[in-house]
C-alpha positions, 0 to 999 in steps of 0.5 A, spaced: 179 692 125 172 695 126 167 690 129 159 692 129 156 688 135 149 687 133 143 685 138 136 686 135 132 683 140 128 688 144 128 683 150 136 683 151 139 688 155 146 689 155 147 690 163 142 684 165 145 680 170 143 673 166 147 669 162 146 672 156 148 679 159 154 676 161 155 673 154 154 679 150 158 684 155 164 679 155 164 678 147 164 685 146 170 686 151 174 680 148 174 683 141 176 690 144 182 686 148 184 683 142 185 691 139 179 691 135 174 697 135 167 695 137 161 699 136 155 696 140 148 696 137 144 693 142 136 694 141 134 691 148 133 696 154 132 703 152 130 701 145 124 697 147 121 701 152 121 707 147 117 702 142 112 699 148 111 706 150 108 708 143 105 701 141 102 699 148 099 703 154 101 698 160 094 698 162 091 696 156 097 691 155 095 687 161 087 687 159 089 685 152 093 679 155 088 677 160 082 678 155 084 676 148 085 669 146 092 666 147 093 665 139 091 672 138 096 675 144 101 670 141 100 672 134 100 680 136 107 679 140 110 676 134 108 681 129 110 686 134 117 683 134 117 683 126 115 690 126 121 692 131 126 688 127 124 692 121 125 699 125 132 695 127 134 695 120 133 702 119 137 704 125 142 699 123 143 702 116 144 708 120 150 706 124 153 702 119 153 708 115 156 712 121 161 707 123 163 703 117 165 697 120 169 691 117 165 686 120 158 685 123 158 680 129 150 679 131 147 675 136 142 672 133 134 671 135 127 669 133 124 672 127 130 677 127 133 678 119 135 685 120 143 684 121 144 679 115 139 683 111 143 689 112 150 685 111 148 682 105 145 689 102 152 692 103 157 687 102 159 687 109 162 680 112 157 677 117 158 673 123 152 670 126 152 667 134 147 662 134 145 660 141 139 656 141 134 653 136 130 659 136 124 656 133 124 650 137 125 654 143 119 659 142 114 653 140 116 650 147 114 656 151 107 658 146 106 654 140 100 658 138 102 664 134 099 664 127 105 666 124 110 661 127 110 658 120 114 663 118 119 662 123 123 656 120 124 660 114 127 666 117 131 662 121 134 658 115 135 665 112 139 667 118 144 661 118 144 661 110 146 668 109 151 669 114 158 667 113 159 664 119 155 661 124 158 660 131 154 656 136 155 654 143 155 646 143 156 640 138 149 638 139 147 645 137 152 645 131 149 638 129 142 641 129 144 647 125 147 643 120 142 637 119 136 642 119 138 647 115 143 643 110 148 648 111 156 647 109 159 644 116 165 648 115 162 655 116 159 652 123 164 653 129 163 651 136 165 656 142 162 653 149 161 659 154 167 661 158 170 666 163 174 672 164 179 671 169 179 679 171 172 679 173 173 674 179 173 679 185 173 676 192 170 680 197 172 678 204 167 682 208 161 680 203 163 673 205 163 674 212 156 678 212 153 673 208 155 667 212 153 671 219 146 673 215 144 665 213 148 662 219 153 658 214 159 658 218 162 651 220 157 648 215 158 644 208 154 649 203 152 646 197 150 652 192 147 654 185 148 660 181 143 662 176 136 664 174 131 660 177 128 657 170 125 650 170 130 647 166 135 648 171 132 643 175 132 647 182 126 643 184 130 637 183 136 640 187 132 642 193 129 635 193 135 631 193 138 636 198 132 634 203 135 627 202 142 629 204 140 633 210 137 627 213 144 624 213 148 630 214 144 635 218 150 640 218 149 641 210 146 647 207 143 649 200 144 656 198 141 658 191 144 665 188 139 668 183 132 670 182 126 668 177 119 667 177 120 660 180 122 663 187 116 663 190 114 655 188 121 653 190 121 657 197 114 653 198 117 646 196 123 647 201 117 649 207 113 643 205 120 639 206 121 642 212 127 646 210 125 653 210 131 655 215 136 650 211 135 652 204 138 659 203 135 664 197 139 670 196 135 673 191 139 677 185 146 679 187 150 684 183 154 680 178 161 683 181 159 679 187 157 672 184 164 670 185 164 671 193 158 667 193 161 661 190 167 662 194 162 660 200 160 654 197 163 647 198 160 644 192 157 647 186 151 644 183 147 644 177 142 639 177 139 640 169 140 644 163 137 644 156 140 639 150 143 645 147 146 650 152 153 651 155 152 654 162 156 659 164 156 657 171 160 651 170 166 656 168 165 660 174 165 654 178 171 651 175 175 658 175 173 658 183 176 650 183 170 648 186 168 641 186 162 640 181 156 636 180 153 638 173 148 635 168 150 629 163 148 633 157 152 634 150 154 641 151 157 639 158 160 633 156 163 638 150 167 641 156 167 636 162 169 628 163 165 625 168 169 622 174 175 626 172 173 633 172 166 633 176 160 628 176 155 628 171 148 626 173 141 625 170 136 630 172 134 625 177 133 626 185 136 619 187 142 620 182 143 627 184 143 625 191 148 619 190 153 624 187 152 629 193 154 624 198 160 621 194 163 628 193 162 629 201 165 623 203 171 623 198 174 630 199 180 628 196 178 626 190 173 631 189 178 637 190 183 633 185 177 633 180 176 641 181 183 642 180 183 638 173 177 642 171 180 649 173 186 648 169 182 646 163 178 652 164 183 657 165 187 654 159 181 653 154 175 657 156 176 664 156 172 669 152 178 672 149 179 665 146 172 665 143 172 672 140 179 670 136 176 663 134 169 667 132 173 672 127 179 668 126 181 668 118 185 662 119 179 658 120 175 662 115 178 666 110 175 673 108 171 670 102 168 665 106 166 670 111 163 675 106 155 674 107 152 670 102 159 667 099 159 661 103 156 655 100 149 653 104 
């Protein structure tokens, strides 16, 4: 089958080391691994730079962002995004004409209708990957755009016109069905996953990293990912401070980067932990598993209510004892006490979980083995790709755009 993989969002680059970049690359590779021919139409990166060079002078943009009222700036951003989607629609029609796909698989996003619109116009089966409640997510960052009232209507058309909606958690599935009243039969859950072939362990990198950060002989707690607020890394640093007071041989290694890094480094300094909390900065994706290998306990302190954290499957594939947030998406794949320890976004709760994991190495290792077995059996990207387009789950007539009820 010929699959056109489509991502219209101008900010999502295929080569990004972030979780979304991993998700995009792995789904494309999984489709190809199943024997399908895939054409990538990803509008982020080069396409975005081209648009910005025409519509914004960098200095003018910086001035406008600081000088204009927030509502004006945010409205302009949304208008620019909608205009970009129109350009993406024209580009997509050209790609469809050249490639003649049997299906369009789209990574959906905020204010983006080009994919489902093109699929409906040309009668091509369409699958929508719906990774977040886009309108709600956008409003949480900045509820100031004058055209945000249009966004729920756009999102409604996205999920209603497509033949299948693929979500990453049961919580997100319930949200989509409840808010947009679509046929539950066309919404499937595929939590994030892992590609075992991506795992590369580099002994020389492990040795040099341990020397660089003085980790030899230490108990290493670790986190991998972008430094976003919802990951609760500040909670992790504060919990580590309490752990370090009892176990001076413990260290915390934070692998990744983001706009919160300076704030987190200042927090570590304030707590007297500057030499005990390691910030590696961004590392190449192919090096991530070597850094996880250094960790004795892999931690994620918090997450949002709808997202399926890729890092949990990376931790699990490496058979690391895991402490993770007690959220619906995590409970979709982990059982607390059996596969790891699930905690609330609370310093004391996380502290107790870390201490228990350190003090009970046998139990922790057994839980790590159990979750590892679940990951390698059930949570592979190729499984997600197969489920997303499997005709046994959704017949050809149902997967055709606009035919499914709802």
